All heavy atoms as an XYZ file, in Angstrom:
894
protein
N      68.776     67.988     23.632
C      67.935     66.852     23.313
C      68.760     65.593     23.077
O      68.330     64.510     23.417
C      67.086     67.162     22.088
C      65.961     68.126     22.390
S      64.939     68.381     20.966
C      64.871     70.143     20.968
N      69.942     65.782     22.503
C      70.819     64.642     22.291
C      71.247     64.060     23.629
O      71.344     62.843     23.781
C      72.041     65.054     21.436
C      73.051     63.943     21.353
C      71.590     65.482     20.053
N      71.467     64.929     24.606
C      71.888     64.473     25.927
C      70.801     63.607     26.568
O      71.088     62.548     27.118
C      72.207     65.673     26.818
C      72.717     65.282     28.177
C      73.045     66.506     29.005
C      73.504     66.087     30.389
N      73.752     67.242     31.241
N      69.538     64.042     26.488
C      68.448     63.279     27.085
C      68.264     61.949     26.351
O      67.992     60.919     26.966
C      67.159     64.093     27.058
C      66.181     63.663     28.100
C      65.124     64.706     28.310
C      64.561     64.544     29.697
N      63.559     65.514     30.023
N      68.417     61.967     25.020
C      68.354     60.738     24.240
C      69.449     59.775     24.662
O      69.202     58.586     24.862
C      68.509     61.048     22.748
C      67.253     60.784     21.972
O      66.406     59.999     22.374
N      67.126     61.459     20.854
N      70.664     60.294     24.813
C      71.794     59.456     25.200
C      71.602     58.862     26.590
O      71.918     57.691     26.815
C      73.090     60.270     25.164
O      73.315     60.773     23.887
N      71.094     59.660     27.501
C      70.862     59.168     28.863
C      69.824     58.050     28.856
O      70.020     57.010     29.497
C      70.444     60.325     29.792
C      71.616     61.270     30.015
C      69.928     59.803     31.126
C      71.264     62.553     30.725
N      68.727     58.246     28.132
C      67.683     57.213     28.070
C      68.200     55.930     27.429
O      67.902     54.828     27.891
C      66.467     57.729     27.310
S      65.511     58.954     28.200
N      68.969     56.068     26.366
C      69.532     54.883     25.701
C      70.493     54.163     26.642
O      70.472     52.929     26.747
C      70.222     55.278     24.381
C      69.172     55.722     23.356
C      71.051     54.129     23.818
C      69.737     56.355     22.105
N      71.320     54.907     27.355
C      72.272     54.313     28.289
C      71.546     53.575     29.416
O      71.896     52.439     29.751
C      73.202     55.388     28.864
C      74.170     54.862     29.867
C      75.277     54.128     29.462
C      73.990     55.085     31.224
C      76.173     53.628     30.391
C      74.876     54.599     32.158
C      75.975     53.865     31.746
N      70.530     54.215     29.988
C      69.765     53.584     31.074
C      69.087     52.307     30.563
O      69.120     51.267     31.234
C      68.737     54.571     31.668
C      67.736     53.866     32.551
C      69.446     55.666     32.446
N      68.490     52.363     29.391
C      67.833     51.186     28.824
C      68.826     50.055     28.600
O      68.547     48.897     28.929
C      67.156     51.537     27.495
O      66.100     52.422     27.680
N      69.980     50.384     28.051
C      70.990     49.357     27.783
C      71.513     48.732     29.065
O      71.652     47.509     29.159
C      72.135     49.955     26.966
N      71.772     49.558     30.067
C      72.288     49.024     31.333
C      71.252     48.111     31.989
O      71.567     46.996     32.412
C      72.702     50.168     32.290
C      72.890     49.657     33.706
C      73.972     50.831     31.790
N      70.022     48.577     32.062
C      68.991     47.811     32.766
C      68.569     46.548     32.019
O      68.277     45.529     32.647
C      67.766     48.687     33.019
C      68.069     49.862     33.900
S      68.822     49.348     35.423
C      67.844     50.201     36.568
N      68.536     46.601     30.710
C      68.005     45.473     29.946
C      69.081     44.555     29.374
O      68.776     43.418     29.015
C      67.116     45.981     28.807
C      65.955     46.791     29.285
S      64.880     45.816     30.363
C      63.910     47.081     31.112
N      70.319     45.012     29.284
C      71.400     44.170     28.761
C      72.432     43.826     29.829
O      72.816     42.662     29.970
C      72.089     44.866     27.581
C      71.231     45.118     26.350
C      71.984     45.962     25.339
C      70.783     43.816     25.731
N      72.881     44.816     30.573
C      73.943     44.587     31.548
C      73.456     43.813     32.772
O      74.138     42.891     33.232
C      74.567     45.923     31.967
C      75.707     45.785     32.939
C      76.906     45.244     32.532
C      75.564     46.175     34.256
C      77.957     45.108     33.422
C      76.596     46.044     35.158
C      77.803     45.507     34.736
N      72.297     44.173     33.316
C      71.796     43.475     34.511
C      71.495     41.994     34.266
O      71.848     41.162     35.113
C      70.585     44.193     35.090
C      70.873     45.529     35.778
C      69.591     46.109     36.368
C      71.927     45.399     36.847
N      70.865     41.606     33.137
C      70.711     40.162     32.903
C      72.050     39.439     32.765
O      72.206     38.313     33.233
C      69.907     40.086     31.604
C      69.182     41.364     31.526
C      70.091     42.379     32.163
N      73.024     40.087     32.135
C      74.350     39.491     32.030
C      74.944     39.277     33.416
O      75.529     38.220     33.691
C      75.269     40.376     31.190
C      76.679     39.875     31.169
C      77.172     38.852     30.426
C      77.756     40.365     31.963
N      78.499     38.677     30.695
C      78.894     39.594     31.638
C      77.876     41.381     32.898
C      80.132     39.816     32.224
C      79.113     41.598     33.486
C      80.229     40.820     33.145
N      74.813     40.265     34.286
C      75.313     40.129     35.657
C      74.602     38.994     36.391
O      75.236     38.236     37.126
C      75.122     41.436     36.423
S      76.254     42.742     35.950
N      73.288     38.878     36.183
C      72.526     37.825     36.851
C      73.001     36.444     36.409
O      73.145     35.532     37.232
C      71.041     37.988     36.562
N      73.271     36.286     35.133
C      73.708     34.983     34.610
C      75.153     34.699     34.992
O      75.503     33.569     35.310
C      73.535     34.958     33.071
C      74.213     33.766     32.453
C      72.068     34.972     32.717
N      75.977     35.711     34.996
C      77.412     35.521     35.205
C      77.785     35.353     36.670
O      78.577     34.471     37.006
C      78.194     36.718     34.609
O      77.836     36.862     33.239
C      79.683     36.504     34.722
N      77.231     36.158     37.536
C      77.721     36.213     38.908
C      76.843     35.513     39.940
O      77.305     35.252     41.044
C      77.919     37.674     39.340
C      78.929     38.398     38.507
C      78.561     39.474     37.725
C      80.246     37.995     38.494
C      79.488     40.143     36.956
C      81.190     38.648     37.720
C      80.810     39.723     36.942
N      75.609     35.210     39.604
C      74.698     34.641     40.596
C      74.334     33.224     40.161
O      73.913     32.997     39.035
C      73.448     35.515     40.749
C      73.872     36.926     41.146
C      72.499     34.923     41.771
C      72.786     37.945     41.079
N      74.458     32.299     41.059
C      74.233     30.885     40.740
C      73.118     30.301     41.605
O      72.790     30.807     42.670
C      75.524     30.080     40.974
C      76.703     30.562     40.182
C      76.494     30.404     38.697
C      77.735     30.900     37.962
N      77.452     31.327     36.622
N      72.552     29.214     41.132
C      71.569     28.452     41.893
C      70.237     29.157     42.070
O      69.752     29.856     41.189
N      69.625     28.935     43.225
C      68.311     29.510     43.525
C      68.349     31.033     43.619
O      67.343     31.692     43.382
C      67.765     28.933     44.832
C      67.397     27.467     44.696
O      67.163     27.027     43.550
O      67.345     26.785     45.728
N      69.488     31.563     43.972
C      69.599     33.025     44.042
C      69.393     33.664     42.676
O      68.859     34.761     42.577
C      70.960     33.430     44.609
C      71.109     33.031     46.052
O      70.125     32.877     46.771
N      72.344     32.847     46.489
N      69.818     32.986     41.621
C      69.633     33.512     40.270
C      68.144     33.624     39.938
O      67.716     34.592     39.294
C      70.342     32.629     39.252
N      67.361     32.665     40.384
C      65.909     32.723     40.138
C      65.293     33.900     40.881
O      64.438     34.612     40.335
C      65.238     31.421     40.585
C      63.761     31.379     40.317
S      63.324     31.507     38.572
C      63.750     29.892     38.014
N      65.728     34.142     42.097
C      65.216     35.278     42.865
C      65.589     36.598     42.193
O      64.765     37.515     42.118
C      65.763     35.237     44.288
N      66.795     36.687     41.686
C      67.223     37.901     40.988
C      66.419     38.095     39.705
O      66.046     39.218     39.366
C      68.745     37.861     40.711
C      69.163     38.967     39.753
C      69.518     37.955     42.010
N      66.126     37.013     39.001
C      65.312     37.119     37.781
C      63.904     37.599     38.106
O      63.346     38.435     37.381
C      65.263     35.782     37.054
S      66.813     35.368     36.246
N      63.310     37.097     39.173
C      62.004     37.599     39.595
C      62.074     39.089     39.914
O      61.183     39.856     39.548
C      61.476     36.835     40.813
C      60.830     35.533     40.481
C      61.255     34.359     41.073
C      59.781     35.463     39.574
C      60.655     33.153     40.769
C      59.174     34.269     39.263
C      59.617     33.106     39.862
N      63.120     39.475     40.611
C      63.303     40.885     40.937
C      63.446     41.727     39.673
O      62.838     42.797     39.563
C      64.535     41.049     41.835
C      64.796     42.420     42.411
C      63.660     42.823     43.358
C      66.122     42.429     43.155
N      64.214     41.236     38.710
C      64.367     41.954     37.441
C      63.035     42.073     36.701
O      62.637     43.161     36.296
C      65.380     41.235     36.540
C      66.846     41.489     36.769
C      67.683     40.568     35.895
C      67.204     42.923     36.481
N      62.356     40.946     36.508
C      61.166     40.922     35.651
C      59.961     41.607     36.274
O      59.127     42.166     35.560
C      60.793     39.488     35.293
C      61.814     38.793     34.425
C      61.891     37.417     34.410
C      62.695     39.505     33.637
C      62.813     36.769     33.618
C      63.627     38.874     32.844
C      63.692     37.491     32.829
N      59.843     41.564     37.603
C      58.633     42.078     38.247
C      58.818     43.386     39.011
O      57.838     43.969     39.450
C      58.042     41.024     39.188
C      57.573     39.800     38.452
C      58.165     38.568     38.676
C      56.558     39.887     37.518
C      57.737     37.445     37.995
C      56.129     38.772     36.826
C      56.723     37.546     37.068
O      56.315     36.447     36.381
N      60.046     43.846     39.177
C      60.256     45.101     39.904
C      61.135     46.071     39.118
O      60.701     47.166     38.770
C      60.870     44.818     41.275
N      62.351     45.682     38.827
C      63.309     46.606     38.228
C      62.921     46.990     36.805
O      62.906     48.175     36.454
C      64.734     46.010     38.282
C      65.171     45.882     39.747
C      65.712     46.855     37.479
C      66.456     45.140     39.952
N      62.588     46.014     35.976
C      62.236     46.323     34.583
C      60.957     47.155     34.461
O      60.931     48.102     33.671
C      62.141     45.046     33.756
C      63.492     44.386     33.544
O      64.527     44.968     33.822
N      63.478     43.172     33.064
N      59.882     46.858     35.197
C      58.703     47.737     35.097
C      58.976     49.161     35.575
O      58.493     50.122     34.962
C      57.665     47.055     35.978
C      58.074     45.640     36.059
C      59.566     45.652     35.978
N      59.754     49.312     36.635
C      60.090     50.654     37.114
C      60.919     51.387     36.058
O      60.724     52.588     35.812
C      60.830     50.590     38.474
C      61.437     51.927     38.840
C      59.880     50.113     39.556
N      61.816     50.682     35.407
C      62.607     51.278     34.341
C      61.717     51.697     33.172
O      61.897     52.779     32.600
C      63.689     50.298     33.851
O      64.494     49.909     34.960
C      64.557     50.923     32.779
N      60.747     50.866     32.811
C      59.823     51.201     31.721
C      59.026     52.459     32.052
O      58.825     53.325     31.192
C      58.886     50.029     31.438
N      58.584     52.578     33.293
C      57.844     53.772     33.719
C      58.753     54.996     33.695
O      58.351     56.073     33.225
C      57.217     53.555     35.116
C      56.705     54.852     35.693
C      56.104     52.519     35.030
N      59.973     54.854     34.173
C      60.912     55.985     34.183
C      61.237     56.444     32.761
O      61.284     57.656     32.487
C      62.193     55.602     34.921
N      61.445     55.510     31.862
C      61.710     55.869     30.464
C      60.471     56.517     29.859
O      60.574     57.460     29.070
C      62.149     54.627     29.663
C      63.527     54.144     30.134
C      62.149     54.897     28.158
C      64.670     55.092     29.870
N      59.289     56.056     30.226
C      58.053     56.667     29.743
C      57.908     58.106     30.213
O      57.515     58.982     29.442
N      58.247     58.364     31.464
C      58.184     59.732     31.993
C      59.190     60.625     31.264
O      58.870     61.731     30.830
C      58.438     59.744     33.513
C      57.268     59.106     34.247
C      58.673     61.165     34.014
C      57.516     58.851     35.719
N      60.399     60.126     31.114
C      61.452     60.897     30.447
C      61.076     61.203     29.001
O      61.225     62.337     28.540
C      62.751     60.106     30.505
S      64.169     60.930     29.796
N      60.565     60.224     28.287
C      60.224     60.443     26.882
C      58.932     61.242     26.723
O      58.740     61.903     25.710
C      60.133     59.110     26.134
O      59.188     58.265     26.728
N      58.060     61.207     27.710
C      56.834     61.989     27.636
C      57.062     63.475     27.765
O      56.271     64.282     27.271
N      58.159     63.864     28.412
C      58.476     65.289     28.547
C      58.839     65.920     27.211
O      58.583     67.093     26.986
C      59.619     65.476     29.539
S      59.156     65.070     31.226
N      59.442     65.160     26.330
C      59.801     65.625     24.983
C      59.419     64.545     23.987
O      60.287     63.913     23.370
C      61.279     65.933     24.893
C      61.717     67.061     25.785
C      63.098     67.525     25.395
N      63.595     68.492     26.331
C      63.495     69.791     26.162
N      62.886     70.261     25.107
N      64.003     70.612     27.046
N      58.135     64.351     23.823
C      57.637     63.245     23.016
C      58.028     63.371     21.540
O      58.174     62.365     20.848
C      56.108     63.096     23.184
C      55.647     61.719     22.707
C      55.377     64.215     22.473
C      54.250     61.369     23.126
N      58.247     64.573     21.068
C      58.607     64.764     19.666
C      59.936     64.146     19.286
O      60.108     63.679     18.164
N      60.883     64.142     20.211
C      62.205     63.596     19.914
C      62.501     62.279     20.640
O      63.415     61.562     20.241
C      63.306     64.605     20.297
O      63.168     64.943     21.669
C      63.214     65.852     19.450
N      61.750     61.967     21.666
C      62.044     60.765     22.463
C      60.962     59.697     22.354
O      60.940     58.765     23.157
C      62.231     61.156     23.933
C      63.339     62.159     24.249
C      63.320     62.526     25.721
C      64.690     61.601     23.872
N      60.090     59.782     21.379
C      58.955     58.862     21.268
C      59.370     57.400     21.129
O      58.633     56.501     21.494
C      58.075     59.253     20.078
C      58.812     59.187     18.776
C      59.494     60.198     18.182
C      58.966     58.043     17.942
N      60.074     59.763     17.017
C      59.760     58.439     16.841
C      58.525     56.727     18.008
C      60.117     57.567     15.826
C      58.885     55.857     16.987
C      59.666     56.278     15.914
N      60.549     57.131     20.607
C      60.989     55.759     20.337
C      61.612     55.066     21.546
O      61.885     53.862     21.494
C      61.995     55.749     19.185
C      63.281     56.458     19.518
C      64.355     55.754     20.031
C      63.401     57.823     19.334
C      65.531     56.406     20.351
C      64.578     58.478     19.649
C      65.641     57.774     20.155
N      61.819     55.777     22.635
C      62.507     55.200     23.794
C      61.791     53.987     24.405
O      62.457     53.009     24.734
C      62.763     56.278     24.854
C      63.750     57.342     24.429
C      65.149     56.810     24.218
O      65.511     55.746     24.692
N      65.945     57.567     23.494
N      60.465     53.984     24.584
C      59.819     52.764     25.101
C      59.975     51.565     24.161
O      60.109     50.426     24.621
C      58.347     53.170     25.239
C      58.377     54.646     25.413
C      59.513     55.119     24.557
N      59.987     51.821     22.869
C      60.194     50.737     21.896
C      61.607     50.188     22.035
O      61.818     48.964     22.054
C      59.938     51.239     20.464
C      58.491     51.701     20.313
C      60.278     50.172     19.434
C      58.206     52.472     19.046
N      62.574     51.084     22.144
C      63.967     50.674     22.294
C      64.173     49.872     23.575
O      64.909     48.881     23.578
C      64.869     51.907     22.285
C      66.369     51.668     22.262
C      66.774     50.976     20.961
C      67.101     52.972     22.413
N      63.509     50.268     24.647
C      63.599     49.534     25.905
C      63.103     48.102     25.733
O      63.749     47.152     26.180
C      62.795     50.249     26.991
C      62.819     49.555     28.344
C      63.779     50.262     29.270
C      61.439     49.534     28.935
N      61.968     47.927     25.064
C      61.426     46.583     24.844
C      62.349     45.755     23.957
O      62.538     44.554     24.195
C      60.032     46.677     24.234
N      62.939     46.370     22.956
C      63.878     45.656     22.082
C      65.125     45.247     22.856
O      65.602     44.106     22.726
C      64.237     46.524     20.854
C      65.401     45.944     20.075
C      63.025     46.680     19.944
N      65.659     46.155     23.661
C      66.812     45.808     24.505
C      66.469     44.669     25.468
O      67.295     43.796     25.719
C      67.304     47.016     25.296
C      68.192     47.951     24.531
C      68.432     49.220     25.011
C      68.799     47.584     23.349
C      69.253     50.103     24.337
C      69.617     48.446     22.655
C      69.848     49.710     23.143
N      65.255     44.680     26.019
C      64.848     43.600     26.914
C      64.875     42.264     26.170
O      65.411     41.274     26.679
C      63.448     43.849     27.477
C      62.900     42.663     28.208
C      63.344     42.354     29.470
C      61.967     41.844     27.605
C      62.861     41.238     30.150
C      61.472     40.725     28.263
C      61.927     40.422     29.534
N      64.282     42.237     24.975
C      64.275     40.993     24.202
C      65.687     40.535     23.870
O      66.004     39.347     24.000
C      63.471     41.167     22.919
C      61.976     41.039     23.048
C      61.302     41.284     21.704
C      61.580     39.687     23.588
N      66.530     41.454     23.438
C      67.912     41.092     23.143
C      68.614     40.520     24.373
O      69.267     39.480     24.293
C      68.686     42.310     22.640
C      68.408     42.770     21.227
C      69.145     44.063     20.933
C      68.804     41.701     20.233
N      68.475     41.198     25.493
C      69.138     40.748     26.710
C      68.673     39.386     27.182
O      69.478     38.535     27.546
N      67.369     39.182     27.168
C      66.865     37.891     27.649
C      67.152     36.765     26.662
O      67.483     35.661     27.073
C      65.358     37.959     27.937
O      64.681     38.450     26.784
C      65.078     38.821     29.143
N      67.036     37.042     25.380
C      67.307     35.986     24.401
C      68.788     35.641     24.334
O      69.145     34.486     24.113
C      66.785     36.387     23.030
C      65.299     36.238     22.903
C      64.450     35.673     23.807
C      64.486     36.664     21.818
N      63.160     35.721     23.342
C      63.154     36.329     22.122
C      64.756     37.308     20.621
C      62.102     36.600     21.262
C      63.700     37.583     19.764
C      62.392     37.222     20.079
N      69.650     36.610     24.546
C      71.089     36.325     24.521
C      71.520     35.586     25.785
O      72.242     34.590     25.715
C      71.904     37.624     24.370
C      71.719     38.200     22.966
C      73.385     37.384     24.651
C      72.297     39.597     22.797
N      71.063     36.047     26.937
C      71.601     35.524     28.195
C      70.763     34.421     28.828
O      71.260     33.709     29.687
C      71.798     36.666     29.198
C      72.734     37.716     28.699
C      72.307     39.011     28.507
C      74.042     37.402     28.392
C      73.167     39.988     28.043
C      74.916     38.364     27.921
C      74.470     39.662     27.740
N      69.494     34.269     28.451
C      68.664     33.221     29.052
C      68.333     32.133     28.045
O      68.883     31.060     28.102
C      67.387     33.817     29.662
C      67.658     34.726     30.825
C      67.392     36.076     30.757
C      68.183     34.232     32.005
C      67.643     36.911     31.822
C      68.447     35.050     33.086
C      68.176     36.406     32.983
N      67.423     32.384     27.126
C      67.016     31.341     26.183
C      66.599     31.997     24.869
O      65.606     32.725     24.825
C      65.858     30.528     26.767
C      65.516     29.310     25.935
O      66.329     28.935     25.075
O      64.444     28.733     26.172
N      67.339     31.723     23.823
C      67.084     32.335     22.528
C      65.721     31.907     21.982
O      65.409     30.724     21.932
C      68.175     31.940     21.533
C      67.997     32.534     20.168
S      67.959     34.323     20.170
C      69.639     34.670     19.853
N      64.912     32.886     21.636
C      63.633     32.620     21.008
C      62.501     32.237     21.946
O      61.421     31.882     21.479
N      62.718     32.278     23.245
C      61.654     31.937     24.194
C      60.508     32.936     24.046
O      60.673     34.131     24.186
C      62.196     31.967     25.623
C      61.173     31.708     26.692
C      60.560     30.324     26.608
O      61.297     29.367     26.319
O      59.332     30.217     26.818
N      59.331     32.413     23.743
C      58.191     33.274     23.446
C      57.609     33.971     24.672
O      56.944     34.985     24.545
C      57.104     32.476     22.738
C      57.538     32.070     21.357
C      56.424     31.479     20.586
N      56.889     31.172     19.239
C      56.145     30.635     18.339
N      54.901     30.320     18.616
N      56.628     30.389     17.153
N      57.846     33.445     25.843
C      57.324     34.088     27.052
C      57.920     35.483     27.229
O      57.265     36.386     27.746
C      57.631     33.240     28.282
N      59.151     35.659     26.756
C      59.786     36.967     26.874
C      59.116     38.004     25.980
O      59.210     39.202     26.246
C      61.274     36.882     26.566
C      62.046     36.081     27.580
C      62.983     35.152     27.186
C      61.837     36.260     28.939
C      63.699     34.415     28.113
C      62.542     35.530     29.885
C      63.478     34.596     29.461
N      58.445     37.562     24.920
C      57.681     38.488     24.082
C      56.548     39.132     24.876
O      56.252     40.312     24.696
C      57.123     37.774     22.854
C      58.138     37.380     21.783
C      57.480     36.490     20.741
C      58.746     38.604     21.147
N      55.914     38.352     25.739
C      54.838     38.887     26.573
C      55.377     39.940     27.543
O      54.787     41.008     27.699
C      54.146     37.761     27.344
C      53.041     38.181     28.300
C      51.888     38.816     27.526
C      52.556     36.996     29.098
N      56.510     39.647     28.169
C      57.128     40.623     29.069
C      57.480     41.899     28.311
O      57.239     43.007     28.790
C      58.389     40.049     29.715
C      58.120     39.075     30.827
C      58.213     37.705     30.606
C      57.809     39.522     32.096
C      57.977     36.802     31.625
C      57.572     38.634     33.127
C      57.654     37.266     32.877
O      57.423     36.377     33.892
N      58.066     41.742     27.122
C      58.433     42.913     26.323
C      57.199     43.727     25.949
O      57.226     44.964     25.977
C      59.187     42.485     25.066
N      56.108     43.050     25.623
C      54.867     43.755     25.280
C      54.328     44.527     26.486
O      53.849     45.658     26.340
C      53.826     42.769     24.767
N      54.411     43.938     27.662
C      53.942     44.624     28.873
C      54.814     45.837     29.166
O      54.301     46.924     29.485
C      53.916     43.656     30.077
C      53.692     44.401     31.381
C      52.830     42.605     29.877
N      56.136     45.696     29.042
C      57.029     46.833     29.279
C      56.789     47.928     28.243
O      56.826     49.113     28.576
C      58.492     46.407     29.258
C      58.846     45.367     30.290
C      59.864     44.451     30.068
C      58.169     45.285     31.495
C      60.201     43.498     31.002
C      58.494     44.327     32.441
C      59.506     43.434     32.189
O      59.839     42.482     33.116
N      56.534     47.533     26.993
C      56.225     48.505     25.946
C      54.919     49.229     26.256
O      54.831     50.452     26.139
C      56.146     47.818     24.592
C      55.788     48.688     23.399
C      56.851     49.746     23.171
C      55.609     47.833     22.160
N      53.907     48.484     26.675
C      52.621     49.083     27.023
C      52.760     50.036     28.211
O      52.213     51.139     28.193
C      51.597     47.989     27.331
C      50.186     48.440     27.644
C      49.567     49.100     26.418
C      49.340     47.264     28.077
N      53.497     49.618     29.215
C      53.747     50.484     30.374
C      54.442     51.773     29.952
O      54.012     52.875     30.313
C      54.639     49.762     31.386
C      53.996     49.034     32.532
C      55.053     48.242     33.282
C      53.283     49.964     33.450
N      55.521     51.638     29.202
C      56.285     52.805     28.783
C      55.476     53.752     27.916
O      55.511     54.971     28.110
N      54.712     53.204     26.959
C      53.917     54.054     26.068
C      52.772     54.731     26.806
O      52.478     55.911     26.562
C      53.381     53.226     24.897
S      54.653     52.784     23.711
N      52.126     54.019     27.711
C      51.028     54.605     28.479
C      51.529     55.766     29.342
O      50.920     56.839     29.370
C      50.361     53.534     29.360
O      49.893     52.475     28.531
C      49.215     54.114     30.157
N      52.630     55.547     30.022
C      53.186     56.607     30.868
C      53.694     57.760     30.004
O      53.528     58.926     30.361
C      54.301     56.046     31.780
C      55.031     57.149     32.510
C      53.709     55.055     32.762
N      54.292     57.450     28.854
C      54.770     58.495     27.962
C      53.622     59.381     27.484
O      53.708     60.612     27.525
C      55.482     57.887     26.751
C      55.947     58.902     25.724
S      56.710     58.156     24.275
C      55.330     57.289     23.536
N      52.539     58.770     27.055
C      51.393     59.546     26.579
C      50.741     60.336     27.706
O      50.334     61.483     27.514
C      50.385     58.621     25.902
C      50.857     57.985     24.593
C      49.846     56.965     24.099
C      51.131     59.039     23.543
N      50.648     59.739     28.878
C      50.090     60.451     30.035
C      50.951     61.650     30.418
O      50.434     62.741     30.682
C      49.968     59.516     31.233
O      49.141     58.435     30.943
N      52.250     61.447     30.450
C      53.163     62.536     30.791
C      53.092     63.640     29.741
O      53.083     64.828     30.088
C      54.608     62.013     30.913
O      54.639     60.972     31.884
C      55.570     63.119     31.309
N      53.038     63.258     28.490
C      52.939     64.249     27.423
C      51.660     65.070     27.555
O      51.670     66.304     27.390
C      52.983     63.559     26.066
O      52.771     64.470     25.034
N      50.563     64.399     27.869
C      49.293     65.099     28.075
C      49.395     66.085     29.228
O      48.954     67.233     29.133
C      48.177     64.090     28.324
C      46.859     64.713     28.668
C      46.094     65.325     27.698
C      46.396     64.705     29.983
C      44.876     65.917     28.025
C      45.198     65.283     30.315
C      44.427     65.900     29.335
N      49.989     65.654     30.342
C      50.134     66.524     31.509
C      51.043     67.708     31.231
O      50.795     68.827     31.674
C      50.628     65.729     32.709
C      49.648     64.716     33.289
C      50.320     63.878     34.360
C      48.410     65.397     33.823
N      52.127     67.474     30.487
C      53.048     68.564     30.161
C      52.353     69.582     29.275
O      52.480     70.794     29.477
C      54.321     67.990     29.472
C      55.138     69.087     28.802
C      55.180     67.257     30.488
N      51.601     69.125     28.283
C      50.900     70.041     27.398
C      49.792     70.786     28.128
O      49.543     71.960     27.877
C      50.320     69.299     26.200
C      51.393     68.855     25.244
C      50.824     68.205     24.042
N      51.912     67.728     23.208
C      51.746     67.169     22.048
N      50.526     66.992     21.574
N      52.771     66.757     21.347
N      49.112     70.101     29.028
C      48.040     70.739     29.795
C      48.608     71.819     30.705
O      48.042     72.898     30.851
C      47.292     69.692     30.612
C      46.070     70.218     31.314
C      45.333     69.096     32.005
C      44.128     69.648     32.716
N      43.399     68.619     33.441
N      49.738     71.526     31.315
C      50.387     72.483     32.212
C      50.929     73.692     31.440
O      50.898     74.818     31.939
C      51.516     71.802     32.963
C      52.273     72.739     33.873
C      53.442     72.050     34.497
N      53.056     71.595     35.832
C      53.851     70.965     36.640
N      55.044     70.625     36.251
N      53.449     70.610     37.838
N      51.410     73.456     30.214
C      52.010     74.533     29.424
C      50.960     75.508     28.885
O      51.260     76.650     28.602
C      52.825     73.967     28.272
N      49.780     75.019     28.718
C      48.902     76.023     28.204
C      47.558     75.686     27.835
O      46.755     76.359     27.438
């Protein structure tokens, strides 16, 4: 269980902290805006769903992973883009909702399948 927790935390940190840093550091001009759109509308939602699936398989020990993902997203965007920008709260809420919905759905399916 510690291994699955560590993997989820690592994936969340890489996707929500490292990728925004890479976007700000290495990509300039209009390309940076395209990468941000890709992050906010494709990569981050897919990551939220993946973390939800992973945490739904063992909801008793991994229930906090969607929350951690949203917190990492806020930290990453506020550090590397604009500190305190309220629009990022909406994105974090959507990622949290996505992750929790998928987590609960996966947990329901796992329990239904088990017995």
